[in-house]
Backbone bond lengths (Angstrom), bond angles and torsions (degrees), N, CA, C in turn:
res aa  C-N    CA-C-N  psi(-1)  N-CA   C-N-CA  omega(-1)  CA-C   N-CA-C  phi
1 M - - - 1.463 - - 1.528 108.83 -
2 D 1.320 116.31 137.90 1.453 119.90 -179.72 1.527 111.00 -79.06
3 K 1.318 114.66 168.96 1.466 121.41 -177.24 1.531 110.35 -67.48
4 P 1.349 117.60 132.99 1.470 119.88 -179.27 1.523 111.60 -67.85
5 E 1.315 115.59 142.89 1.459 121.46 177.75 1.521 109.10 -78.05
6 R 1.315 116.21 126.02 1.468 121.75 177.85 1.522 108.67 -90.95
7 I 1.327 115.88 136.91 1.458 119.66 -177.18 1.526 109.92 -145.77
8 T 1.322 115.57 142.63 1.462 120.17 176.47 1.525 108.99 -82.83
9 I 1.307 115.25 164.58 1.465 120.44 176.46 1.528 109.75 -60.35
10 A 1.322 117.38 -41.61 1.469 120.87 -179.06 1.529 111.20 -61.14
11 D 1.329 116.66 -44.92 1.471 119.96 179.66 1.529 111.58 -67.61
12 A 1.330 116.66 -39.67 1.466 120.18 178.13 1.527 110.29 -64.13
13 A 1.330 116.43 -42.29 1.470 120.15 179.15 1.531 110.76 -60.57
14 A 1.314 116.69 -40.07 1.465 120.04 178.21 1.530 110.52 -64.01
15 R 1.317 117.65 -42.36 1.474 120.61 179.19 1.528 111.54 -65.14
16 F 1.337 115.95 -40.76 1.462 119.97 -179.65 1.526 112.64 -79.05
17 R 1.327 116.09 -14.41 1.478 121.93 -173.70 1.528 110.60 58.69
18 K 1.327 113.64 45.93 1.469 122.79 178.91 1.522 108.15 -127.00
19 P 1.327 117.83 158.34 1.470 119.80 175.67 1.536 110.97 -64.58
20 E 1.330 115.44 146.47 1.463 120.07 178.53 1.524 111.23 -55.27
21 A 1.315 116.69 -40.33 1.469 120.11 -178.52 1.528 111.25 -59.66
22 T 1.317 117.32 -37.82 1.465 121.35 179.17 1.521 110.76 -64.41
23 V 1.318 116.41 -47.49 1.471 120.48 -178.97 1.526 110.09 -66.92
24 R 1.317 117.18 -36.00 1.467 120.73 177.45 1.536 110.35 -62.41
25 V 1.329 117.05 -41.01 1.471 121.21 177.58 1.526 109.85 -64.60
26 W 1.332 117.67 -44.07 1.466 120.11 177.71 1.524 110.17 -56.50
27 A 1.336 116.54 -48.60 1.460 121.27 -177.16 1.524 111.01 -61.72
28 S 1.309 116.60 -42.26 1.460 121.08 -178.95 1.527 111.66 -71.25
29 R 1.306 116.86 -51.42 1.465 122.01 -175.52 1.527 112.26 -62.73
30 H 1.325 116.54 -36.43 1.465 120.39 -174.74 1.526 112.46 -104.43
31 H 1.327 116.39 12.70 1.469 122.11 175.56 1.526 111.55 51.07
32 A 1.331 114.85 55.34 1.463 120.42 179.98 1.526 109.84 -60.05
33 R 1.307 114.64 149.60 1.459 120.84 -178.46 1.535 109.58 -66.56
34 K 1.330 115.01 115.11 1.467 121.63 178.16 1.525 106.95 -94.18
35 L 1.338 116.41 120.39 1.455 120.74 -175.62 1.518 113.50 -95.93
36 L 1.322 116.68 -27.32 1.466 119.63 -174.22 1.510 109.06 -160.23
37 K 1.326 116.20 144.08 1.456 119.67 173.89 1.514 108.11 -139.19
38 R 1.323 114.93 123.52 1.461 121.48 176.38 1.509 107.14 -127.43
39 G 1.311 115.42 116.12 1.453 119.32 -176.69 1.519 108.67 64.09
40 K 1.323 115.79 -128.25 1.463 120.55 179.59 1.522 112.92 -92.02
41 T 1.325 117.02 -5.90 1.461 120.85 -175.65 1.522 111.30 -95.82
42 A 1.312 115.07 121.51 1.465 121.03 176.13 1.525 108.81 -105.13
43 R 1.303 114.93 147.68 1.466 120.88 174.37 1.522 107.74 -118.47
44 Y 1.310 113.73 130.67 1.457 122.20 -175.97 1.516 109.88 -108.69
45 G 1.317 115.89 163.73 1.455 120.76 174.44 1.522 109.60 -74.97
46 W 1.323 116.76 122.13 1.466 121.16 -178.14 1.527 111.22 -59.29
47 R 1.335 117.38 -45.31 1.469 119.61 -177.84 1.521 111.48 -61.42
48 D 1.332 117.04 -37.28 1.455 119.96 179.62 1.523 110.70 -66.62
49 L 1.333 117.44 -46.41 1.467 120.14 177.63 1.527 111.18 -61.95
50 A 1.324 116.61 -40.62 1.469 120.16 -179.85 1.524 111.10 -65.22
51 T 1.329 117.38 -37.37 1.464 120.60 177.51 1.524 110.63 -65.60
52 I 1.317 116.29 -41.92 1.466 120.51 176.97 1.525 109.62 -58.90
53 A 1.327 116.89 -47.94 1.466 121.08 -179.24 1.523 111.43 -61.67
54 R 1.340 116.72 -42.34 1.473 120.07 179.90 1.519 112.04 -64.64
55 R 1.316 117.75 -32.91 1.464 120.67 178.85 1.531 110.84 -76.37
56 L 1.327 117.27 -37.20 1.463 120.76 -177.84 1.521 112.68 -71.53
57 H 1.318 116.80 -36.35 1.472 120.54 -174.34 1.538 112.71 -55.43
58 P 1.347 119.30 -49.42 1.472 117.66 178.45 1.531 113.36 -87.03
59 G 1.337 116.90 -0.81 1.459 119.97 179.44 1.519 114.29 89.46
60 D 1.338 116.38 17.10 1.468 119.86 177.70 1.524 109.66 -76.28
61 P 1.329 117.60 153.30 1.459 119.30 176.77 1.527 110.85 -67.36
62 V 1.327 115.61 144.39 1.454 121.34 178.69 1.525 107.77 -97.31
63 P 1.337 117.73 124.25 1.457 119.68 177.31 1.531 111.00 -55.98
64 A 1.318 115.38 147.28 1.464 121.38 -170.87 1.520 114.98 -70.84
65 T 1.325 118.60 -26.69 1.462 119.61 -175.36 1.525 111.25 -123.89
66 P 1.340 115.64 156.83 1.464 118.74 175.47 1.529 112.22 -59.73
67 E 1.327 116.90 -33.85 1.460 120.08 179.89 1.528 111.66 -65.27
68 E 1.315 116.81 -39.53 1.472 120.09 176.79 1.523 110.53 -66.51
69 R 1.318 117.23 -35.90 1.468 120.04 176.75 1.527 110.91 -68.88
70 D 1.343 116.64 -34.23 1.480 120.36 174.96 1.517 109.79 -59.55
71 E 1.332 116.96 -41.13 1.463 120.69 -179.70 1.533 110.99 -63.84
72 I 1.328 117.44 -38.66 1.467 121.02 177.68 1.512 109.96 -62.05
73 R 1.331 116.95 -44.40 1.465 120.22 -179.82 1.515 111.47 -64.91
74 A 1.326 117.33 -31.51 1.469 121.39 -177.72 1.528 112.16 -73.06
75 T 1.350 116.95 -20.37 1.467 118.69 -178.01 1.513 111.88 -95.08
């Protein structure tokens, strides 16, 4: 497996074209994989945030853990 892409909430929000506050709520509510934290800035796994967004868009349930989301991506 290749190295996970680290992304800030601000950068993820820009990619999703959503407000930062929305993406921050997604990350918090669904326990997104946090890869690094320096000071007040956290970096999350891009694939994990993207999986959360893909599940939320059609209204599908979001698996509770990053590991369960990894399994969804693998299938």
